[in-house]
Each structure stands twice: as C-alpha cells, then as structure tokens.
C-alpha positions as CSV (number, residue, x, y, z in Angstrom):
1,M,102.6,113.6,62.2
2,I,104.1,111.6,65.0
3,D,105.7,108.3,64.1
4,L,103.8,105.9,66.3
5,R,105.8,102.8,65.3
6,P,108.4,102.9,68.1
7,I,105.7,103.8,70.6
8,A,103.7,100.7,69.5
9,A,106.8,98.5,69.8
10,I,107.6,99.6,73.3
11,L,104.0,99.3,74.4
12,G,104.0,95.8,72.9
13,V,107.0,94.8,75.1
14,L,105.3,96.3,78.2
15,L,102.1,94.5,77.5
16,T,103.9,91.2,76.9
17,I,105.7,91.5,80.2
18,L,102.4,92.3,81.9
19,G,100.7,89.3,80.3
20,T,103.5,87.0,81.4
21,T,103.2,88.2,85.0
22,M,99.5,87.3,85.0
23,M,100.6,83.7,85.4
24,I,101.7,84.6,88.9
25,P,98.2,84.9,90.3
26,A,97.3,81.9,88.2
27,L,99.9,79.7,89.9
28,V,98.9,81.1,93.3
29,D,95.3,80.0,92.6
30,V,96.4,76.6,91.5
31,V,98.4,76.1,94.7
32,T,95.4,77.3,96.9
33,G,92.8,75.3,95.0
34,E,90.9,78.2,93.5
35,G,89.3,78.0,90.1
36,D,90.2,81.5,88.9
37,Y,93.6,80.3,87.5
38,V,91.7,79.8,84.1
39,V,90.8,83.5,84.2
40,Y,94.4,84.6,84.6
41,A,95.7,82.2,82.0
42,A,93.1,83.5,79.5
43,A,93.9,87.1,80.3
44,A,97.6,86.4,80.0
45,V,97.2,84.9,76.5
46,I,95.1,87.9,75.3
47,T,97.4,90.5,76.8
48,A,100.6,88.8,75.5
49,F,99.0,88.3,72.0
50,V,98.1,92.0,71.7
51,G,101.6,92.9,73.0
52,L,103.4,90.8,70.5
53,S,101.2,92.1,67.7
54,L,102.0,95.7,68.6
55,W,105.7,94.9,68.8
56,L,105.7,93.2,65.4
57,A,103.7,96.1,63.9
58,G,105.9,98.8,65.4
59,R,109.4,97.4,65.3
60,T,111.6,99.2,62.8
61,S,115.3,99.8,62.4
62,E,114.8,103.3,61.1
63,V,114.0,104.9,64.5
64,E,116.7,104.4,67.1
65,K,115.4,106.7,69.8
66,L,112.3,108.6,70.8
67,D,111.9,112.3,70.1
68,L,110.2,114.6,72.6
69,R,106.7,114.3,71.3
70,Q,106.9,110.5,71.1
71,A,108.1,110.4,74.7
72,F,105.0,112.4,75.8
73,V,102.7,110.0,74.0
74,L,104.5,106.9,75.2
75,T,104.5,108.0,78.8
76,T,100.7,108.6,79.0
77,A,99.8,105.6,76.7
78,S,101.8,103.2,78.9
79,W,99.8,103.8,82.0
80,G,96.5,104.1,80.2
81,L,96.9,101.0,78.0
82,L,98.4,98.8,80.7
83,S,95.6,99.7,83.1
84,A,93.0,98.6,80.6
85,F,94.6,95.1,80.2
86,A,95.4,94.8,83.9
87,A,91.7,95.3,84.5
88,I,90.8,92.1,82.7
89,P,91.4,89.8,85.8
90,F,89.3,92.0,88.0
91,M,86.3,91.7,85.6
92,W,86.6,87.9,85.0
93,A,87.8,86.7,88.4
94,N,85.9,86.3,91.7
95,T,85.5,90.1,92.1
96,A,83.4,90.3,88.9
97,L,83.8,94.1,88.7
98,S,82.4,96.3,85.9
99,F,84.9,97.6,83.5
100,T,84.7,101.0,85.1
101,D,85.5,99.7,88.6
102,A,88.1,97.2,87.2
103,Y,89.9,100.0,85.4
104,F,89.9,102.1,88.5
105,E,91.4,99.3,90.5
106,A,94.0,98.6,87.9
107,M,94.9,102.3,87.5
108,S,95.1,102.6,91.3
109,G,97.4,99.6,91.4
110,L,99.8,100.7,88.6
111,T,100.0,104.3,89.8
112,T,100.6,103.0,93.3
113,T,97.6,105.0,94.6
114,G,96.0,102.3,96.7
115,A,92.4,103.5,96.5
116,T,90.1,100.5,96.1
117,V,86.5,99.5,95.1
118,I,86.8,96.0,96.4
119,S,85.2,95.0,99.8
120,G,85.6,91.8,101.7
121,L,89.3,91.4,101.1
122,D,89.6,89.0,104.0
123,H,87.5,86.4,102.0
124,R,88.9,87.0,98.5
125,P,90.9,84.3,96.7
126,A,94.6,84.6,97.1
127,G,95.1,85.1,93.3
128,I,93.3,88.4,93.2
129,L,95.0,89.7,96.3
130,I,98.5,88.9,94.9
131,W,97.5,90.4,91.6
132,R,96.6,93.7,93.3
133,A,99.9,93.7,95.2
134,F,101.9,92.8,92.1
135,L,100.4,95.7,90.1
136,H,101.7,98.0,92.8
137,W,105.1,96.5,92.6
138,Y,105.2,96.5,88.8
139,G,104.0,100.1,88.7
140,G,106.6,101.2,91.3
141,V,109.5,100.0,89.1
142,G,108.0,101.9,86.2
143,I,107.6,105.1,88.2
144,I,111.3,105.0,89.2
145,V,112.3,104.6,85.6
146,L,109.9,107.3,84.6
147,A,111.3,109.7,87.2
148,M,114.9,109.0,86.3
149,A,114.8,108.7,82.5
150,L,111.8,110.4,80.9
151,L,110.6,113.2,83.1
152,P,113.9,115.1,83.2
153,M,114.0,115.0,79.4
154,L,110.4,116.3,79.3
155,R,111.3,119.2,81.6
156,I,108.2,118.7,83.7
157,G,107.6,120.7,86.8
158,G,111.3,121.4,87.5
159,M,112.3,117.8,86.8
160,Q,115.1,119.1,84.5
161,L,116.9,119.7,87.8
162,F,117.6,116.0,88.0
163,R,119.1,115.4,84.5
164,A,122.4,114.9,86.1
165,E,121.3,111.8,87.9
166,S,121.5,109.7,84.8
167,S,123.3,111.9,82.3
168,D,126.5,110.6,80.7
169,K,127.9,114.1,80.8
170,S,127.8,114.4,84.6
171,E,129.2,112.5,87.5
172,K,127.9,109.0,87.1
173,V,127.1,106.4,89.8
174,L,127.8,103.6,87.3
175,P,129.4,103.8,83.8
176,R,126.2,103.4,81.8
177,A,122.5,104.1,82.2
178,A,121.7,100.4,81.8
179,Q,123.9,99.6,84.8
180,L,122.2,102.3,86.8
181,A,118.8,100.8,86.0
182,K,120.1,97.4,86.9
183,G,121.3,98.8,90.3
184,I,118.0,100.5,91.0
185,V,115.9,97.3,90.2
186,G,118.3,95.3,92.3
187,T,117.9,97.7,95.2
188,Y,114.1,97.6,94.7
189,V,114.1,93.8,94.9
190,L,116.4,93.7,97.9
191,L,114.2,96.1,99.8
192,T,111.1,94.1,99.0
193,V,112.7,90.9,100.2
194,A,113.9,92.6,103.4
195,C,110.5,94.0,104.0
196,A,108.7,90.7,103.5
197,F,111.2,89.0,105.8
198,T,110.7,91.6,108.5
199,Y,106.9,91.4,108.3
200,A,107.1,87.6,108.6
201,I,109.3,87.9,111.7
202,C,106.8,90.4,113.2
203,G,104.0,87.9,112.9
204,M,102.5,88.1,109.4
205,S,101.9,84.9,107.4
206,V,104.2,84.4,104.5
207,F,101.5,85.3,102.0
208,D,100.5,88.5,103.9
209,A,104.2,89.4,104.3
210,V,104.9,89.1,100.5
211,A,101.8,91.0,99.5
212,H,102.3,93.8,102.0
213,A,106.0,94.0,101.2
214,M,105.2,94.7,97.5
215,A,102.6,97.3,98.5
216,T,105.0,98.9,101.0
217,I,108.1,99.4,98.9
218,S,106.0,100.6,96.0
219,T,104.3,103.0,98.5
220,G,101.0,101.7,97.1
221,G,98.9,100.6,100.1
222,F,96.8,97.7,98.8
223,S,96.3,95.2,101.7
224,T,95.0,91.7,101.9
225,H,92.5,92.8,104.6
226,D,89.8,95.4,104.8
227,A,91.3,96.8,108.0
228,S,94.7,97.1,106.3
229,I,97.7,97.1,108.7
230,G,95.2,97.6,111.6
231,Y,94.1,94.0,111.1
232,F,97.2,92.7,112.8
233,H,97.0,94.8,116.0
234,S,100.8,94.7,116.1
235,P,103.0,97.6,117.1
236,A,106.0,95.7,115.7
237,I,104.3,95.4,112.3
238,E,103.4,99.1,112.4
239,Y,107.0,100.1,113.1
240,A,108.3,97.9,110.4
241,A,105.8,99.5,108.0
242,I,106.9,103.0,109.0
243,F,110.6,102.1,108.3
244,F,109.9,100.5,104.9
245,M,107.4,103.2,103.8
246,L,110.1,105.7,104.5
247,S,112.6,103.5,102.6
248,G,110.3,103.5,99.5
249,S,110.0,107.3,99.8
250,L,113.7,108.1,99.3
251,P,115.4,108.4,95.9
252,F,116.5,105.0,94.7
253,V,119.5,106.3,92.9
254,L,120.9,107.3,96.3
255,Y,120.6,103.7,97.4
256,V,122.7,102.7,94.5
257,R,125.3,105.2,95.6
258,V,125.2,103.8,99.1
259,L,125.8,100.3,97.8
260,A,128.7,101.7,95.8
261,G,130.2,102.9,99.0
262,D,129.1,106.6,99.0
263,F,127.2,106.7,102.3
264,S,127.3,110.4,102.6
265,R,124.9,111.1,99.7
266,L,121.8,109.7,101.5
267,V,122.1,112.0,104.5
268,A,123.5,115.0,102.7
269,N,120.7,115.1,100.0
270,T,118.7,118.3,100.4
271,E,115.4,116.7,99.4
272,V,115.8,113.8,101.8
273,R,116.6,116.1,104.7
274,L,113.6,118.3,104.0
275,F,111.3,115.3,103.6
276,L,112.4,113.7,106.9
277,S,112.2,117.1,108.7
278,L,108.6,117.5,107.5
279,V,107.7,114.0,108.7
280,V,109.1,114.8,112.2
281,L,107.3,118.2,112.3
282,F,103.9,116.9,111.3
283,A,104.3,113.8,113.5
284,L,105.0,116.0,116.6
285,I,101.9,118.1,115.8
286,S,99.8,114.9,115.4
287,F,101.2,113.6,118.7
288,V,100.3,116.8,120.5
289,E,96.7,116.8,119.1
290,Q,96.2,113.2,120.3
291,V,97.4,114.1,123.8
292,R,95.3,117.3,124.0
293,G,92.2,115.5,122.7
294,N,92.8,112.6,125.2
295,I,92.8,110.2,122.2
296,A,96.1,108.4,123.0
297,H,99.2,109.0,125.1
298,G,102.9,108.1,125.3
299,E,104.3,105.5,122.9
300,E,100.9,104.7,121.4
301,A,100.2,108.3,120.5
302,M,103.7,108.7,118.9
303,R,103.4,105.5,117.0
304,H,100.0,106.5,115.6
305,A,101.3,109.9,114.7
306,L,104.4,108.6,112.9
307,F,102.4,105.9,111.1
308,N,99.7,108.2,109.9
309,V,102.0,111.0,108.8
310,V,104.4,108.6,107.0
311,T,101.7,106.6,105.3
312,L,100.2,109.9,103.9
313,M,103.4,111.7,103.1
314,S,104.9,108.6,101.4
315,T,101.5,108.3,99.6
316,T,101.3,104.6,100.7
317,G,97.8,104.8,102.2
318,F,98.0,102.0,104.7
319,V,95.6,102.3,107.7
320,A,96.4,101.3,111.3
321,V,93.6,103.3,113.0
322,D,90.7,105.3,111.8
323,Y,92.0,108.9,112.4
324,T,88.9,110.5,111.1
325,N,87.3,109.9,114.5
326,W,89.8,112.2,116.1
327,G,88.1,115.5,115.3
328,P,88.4,118.4,112.8
329,P,92.0,119.5,113.8
330,T,93.4,116.1,112.9
331,D,91.4,116.1,109.6
332,A,92.8,119.5,108.7
333,L,96.4,118.4,109.6
334,Y,96.2,115.2,107.5
335,F,94.4,117.0,104.7
336,I,97.5,119.3,104.4
337,V,99.9,116.3,104.6
338,M,98.2,114.6,101.7
339,F,99.5,117.4,99.4
340,L,103.2,117.1,100.1
341,G,104.5,113.7,98.9
342,A,108.0,112.5,99.3
343,C,111.2,112.5,97.1
344,T,111.9,112.5,93.4
345,G,113.1,109.2,92.1
346,S,111.1,107.3,94.7
347,T,107.8,105.4,94.2
348,A,105.8,108.1,96.1
349,G,103.5,110.7,94.5
350,G,102.4,114.1,95.7
351,M,104.0,117.5,95.2
352,K,107.5,116.2,96.0
353,S,109.8,117.8,98.6
354,F,112.2,119.4,96.1
355,R,109.4,121.5,94.7
356,I,108.4,122.6,98.3
357,A,112.1,123.6,98.9
358,I,112.2,125.6,95.6
359,L,108.8,127.3,96.3
360,G,110.1,128.3,99.8
361,S,113.3,129.7,98.3
362,A,111.3,131.6,95.7
363,L,109.0,133.1,98.3
364,G,112.0,134.1,100.4
365,Q,113.6,135.7,97.3
366,H,110.4,137.7,96.6
367,L,110.1,139.0,100.2
368,R,113.8,140.1,100.2
369,R,113.2,141.9,96.9
370,I,110.4,143.8,98.5
371,I,112.7,145.1,101.2
372,Y,115.8,145.5,98.9
373,P,114.5,146.3,95.4
374,N,118.0,146.6,94.0
375,G,119.4,143.4,95.6
376,V,120.3,140.2,93.8
377,F,118.9,137.2,95.5
378,P,119.1,134.0,93.5
379,V,116.8,131.1,94.2
380,R,118.8,128.3,95.7
381,Y,118.4,124.5,96.0
382,G,120.9,122.5,98.0
383,G,122.9,125.6,98.5
384,K,123.4,126.2,94.8
385,P,121.6,128.8,92.6
386,I,119.2,127.3,90.1
387,G,118.1,128.7,86.8
388,D,114.9,130.7,86.1
389,D,113.6,127.9,83.9
390,V,113.5,125.5,86.8
391,V,111.8,128.1,89.1
392,A,109.2,128.9,86.4
393,S,108.6,125.2,85.8
394,V,108.1,124.6,89.5
395,L,105.8,127.6,89.9
396,S,103.7,126.5,86.9
397,F,103.4,123.0,88.3
398,A,102.4,124.2,91.7
399,F,99.7,126.4,90.2
400,L,98.4,123.6,87.9
401,Y,98.5,121.1,90.8
402,L,96.3,123.3,93.0
403,A,94.0,124.3,90.2
404,T,93.5,120.7,89.1
405,F,92.7,119.7,92.7
406,L,90.2,122.5,93.0
407,V,88.5,121.7,89.7
408,I,88.2,118.0,90.4
409,G,86.9,118.7,94.0
410,I,84.3,121.2,92.7
411,V,83.1,118.8,90.0
412,V,82.7,115.9,92.6
413,N,80.9,118.3,94.9
414,A,78.6,119.5,92.2
415,L,77.7,115.8,91.6
416,G,76.1,115.7,95.0
417,F,78.9,114.9,97.5
418,D,79.8,116.8,100.6
419,L,82.9,119.1,100.7
420,I,85.1,116.8,102.8
421,T,84.4,113.8,100.5
422,S,84.8,115.8,97.3
423,F,88.1,117.6,98.1
424,S,89.7,114.7,100.0
425,A,88.9,112.3,97.1
426,S,90.3,114.8,94.7
427,I,93.7,115.2,96.5
428,T,94.0,111.6,97.4
429,A,93.7,110.6,93.8
430,L,95.8,113.4,92.4
431,A,98.6,112.8,94.9
432,N,98.3,109.0,94.6
433,V,97.7,108.7,98.4
434,G,94.8,106.2,98.6
435,P,92.3,106.8,101.4
436,G,90.5,110.1,101.7
437,L,88.6,111.7,104.6
438,G,85.0,111.5,105.8
439,P,82.4,108.8,106.0
440,V,82.3,107.9,102.2
441,V,86.0,107.6,101.2
442,G,87.7,107.7,104.6
443,P,90.3,105.2,105.8
444,S,87.6,102.8,107.1
445,Q,85.7,102.9,103.8
446,N,86.5,102.5,100.1
447,F,85.4,104.0,96.8
448,A,82.8,101.4,95.8
449,S,79.9,103.6,96.6
450,L,80.9,106.3,94.1
451,P,79.0,106.5,90.8
452,D,80.7,105.5,87.5
453,H,81.3,109.1,86.3
454,V,83.1,110.0,89.5
455,I,85.2,106.8,89.3
456,W,86.3,107.7,85.8
457,L,87.1,111.3,86.9
458,L,89.2,110.0,89.8
459,S,90.9,107.4,87.5
460,F,92.0,110.3,85.3
461,A,93.1,112.2,88.4
462,M,95.4,109.3,89.4
463,L,96.9,109.3,85.9
464,L,97.4,113.1,86.0
465,G,99.1,113.0,89.4
466,R,101.3,110.0,88.6
467,L,102.6,111.5,85.3
468,E,103.2,115.0,86.7
469,L,100.1,116.7,85.1
470,F,101.8,118.4,82.1
471,T,102.8,115.0,80.5
472,V,99.1,114.2,80.1
473,L,97.6,117.7,79.5
474,V,100.0,118.6,76.8
475,L,98.4,115.9,74.6
476,F,95.1,117.9,74.6
477,L,96.8,120.8,72.7
478,P,96.0,120.8,69.0
479,S,99.5,122.3,68.3
480,F,101.1,119.2,69.8
481,W,99.8,117.0,67.0
482,R,100.7,119.3,64.2
483,R,103.9,118.8,62.3
C-alpha cells in the first residue's frame, strides 16, 4: 500500500497557505465596505483548520522524500483538494454558486484556465474579483514548481527531457534547488508588479491593474469585467497585455538565468524560438484574413491578430474583440491555435512547443526512412539527438491528448450541444485556454448555461490538461495501487 502520511502532511501545508490567503479578499471587502468579509474569514478558518489537522496527522520523521507513486497521488490530490476548499467563498459570498459551479470556478482559477460561470462581473464585490485573480496567481506558481520539480521525475509526455533544469548532477543556475525556486518565485513577483504598474500607467484603476496583472502573468484570463480587456477600449492596454502574456508563456528558469547574467539562453532556447515563430506565423494569417474579409485594416488588424493569437497560444484567454463574428476561416484558425500552448516551465497549458518540435522531427525521421530504409536519422531537439524513450513518451502524450479531446467533445455533443460548442469547450478546458467558440461558450459568453454534468466533465478536463493527462489517468489503473 501507498504510505499516505507524507502526502497528507504536504496537502495540509498547502491548505493552510490557501486558508491564510483567504484573508486577502476579506481585507479588500473590509476596505470597500462589503459584508462578505465574514464569509472569507469563516472559509479561512475552516480551510486552515483542516490543513493543520492533515499536517499533524501526516507529519513523520520516517519518510524523508516521496517515492514515484506518492508523487503521482500528491500531484493530482493537490489540485483536486485545493479546488474544493477554494470553492467555499464562491458558494457563500455574493455569487452564491452551487457547489458544482463553485468547484468549476475554483478549478478554472487554480489551473489558470479562465473559463467562468459568473456573469455581471462589473457589479460584483471587489473581494470575489480579487479572489478569482489570486487563485490564478497562486495556481500559476504551483504550475511552475510542478513543471520544474515533479513532472520530469514522473517522466510524463517527454518531460524527462527537462530533468537537467533542476538536477544537481547537471549544469546549475544556482547552487541548490531551493535557491532556484526562490529565484523563480522572485521573478514571478517582479513580472507581476511590472505588469500591474504598466496597466496602471496605460489607464487601468489600481484595483483593475493588480487583478489583471495576476491573471496575465499566470496566463489565466479572469477579468474584473464581463467584456474582459475589451472593456477598456485601449490599444495601449492591449499591447501591454500582449507583452506580458508572452512573458508568462516563456520558461521561468530562463528568466533566472537572465538575471544571473546569461542573456543568451532566452533567445537561444529552441522551444522559445519555435513558440515565438508560431505566434508570428498565425498572427500574419489572422491579419490577412481580417484584411481579406474587410473586418479591419492596418494597425488595428495587426493588433487584433497579435492579441488573439497570443491570448490563445499562451492559454490566457483574455478577450479584446469577439472574433467569432469574423467567419468560419477565423474560427478554424483559432480552433487550431487552441491546441498548441506555449513553453515548458511557464504557466501556460496546451500541447507545449517542445512536443510540437519533437513530433515534427519524428515525422521528418519517418519520411527520410521511407526514402532511405538503411539510413540512420536520429530525432533531434535543439540540434541534439534525443532518446527513444523521450520520443515514445511524446508520441504517447500526443495520441492521448487528441483522443481525450475527441472523447470529451463527443460526450458533450451527445448530451445535446452543437459540434462547435462541444469540441471547442473540450479543447479550451483540456488546453486550459478559457473561452471557446460559438454562441454558447464563445468569447462573449461564459459557461453558466451548461448543465451540471457537463460542468463536472469540463472540470475534470481542466485537471487532466493541467497535470499532463498521464498523472491523473495512471491513478485509475488497479495495478498502481497494488504493492
């Protein structure tokens, strides 16, 4: 059997931290004169009490580190349990959501998806708006730690390729992993402050600037307004959002290297260059489609193209304009973009650019072998050959990613929704993007009209996508739980 004591202890610490942070929206409501501060205080007490209880029950000196199976359980349990407790304020506060909708909103926040079931954001109390933004920010830090520490150990979807980023046996950015984590968190905070300051200079109120900064750097997408970034009607704010969404899409360990004086790593990184190249390519296609369709021209068309491609590829999900009114070609383009994602070690979701690079190299290898059956053509990444285990892991992930998308889309369609709604809702949840396509879950709508069983399915899809699929699905194997 799996020893659950260290898992309980770590979950207890995470819950205690979450409960403590619930006092942030409580203080905001006190300052703004709202009565929901009592709700947040009560939720904080409950969450911290359960967290401390788990820590006391699980702490032990006999277990110094997690084994592989414990790491799988901890990773999935962290997002599942934290979302349940983070949902409490949504049920008790002004929003008065059901547990189903509250759990969806909390899961969407912690996985930095940005899909929402809450309407009338412009008139909601400040506390609930800052709580949504903070869930993004808190989840974003967790995602970076997950990508750098746990997933490479779990050998999920080719993530073993990045073991060297934090391994003591390889070239290190800083002497110890703790210092690396400190550097990453410091960079995360610094980017958030810079983003908030920029938004404020561009015309946002201080409150809007802080909330949107937390949602931008975490590539989450929760806004304080129903119209999202489009509420401000400001090209300057849109350009600022583009820059900082891109910033949140790049590997944070590279920022630490830049701060340490190694400026070349950020531009020389294969995954970064591929990601930025794809952004430029799809933005140019979107620009041409707007001009051909007489939708927009010149700077406006390019700004809209860049914003929409970056917000979808970074999986942020901010909306500046309702692009679903631009016709089927644009819908098809943005539907493809939803699959891609950004870089490993960032807060973004999706397929990840390094997997796209490996899939392309593997395809090229296969085509060359057809022409030259006796030739030796290794799959390369960053100019270096990579092992067959990484290639097999990436191919398996790509197959499962597409298969999961299809299964979820077909199930939603069978429950009575049109194809555009079904499959866009499936990929936007699985890739942690946020808005879908069509009149039901499109960028000008939200997910509130979906029935509970679909909401639960999409909540599970967000968890699957955030934790790289295998991390969750392996728990359903009976052999996993046998000694």
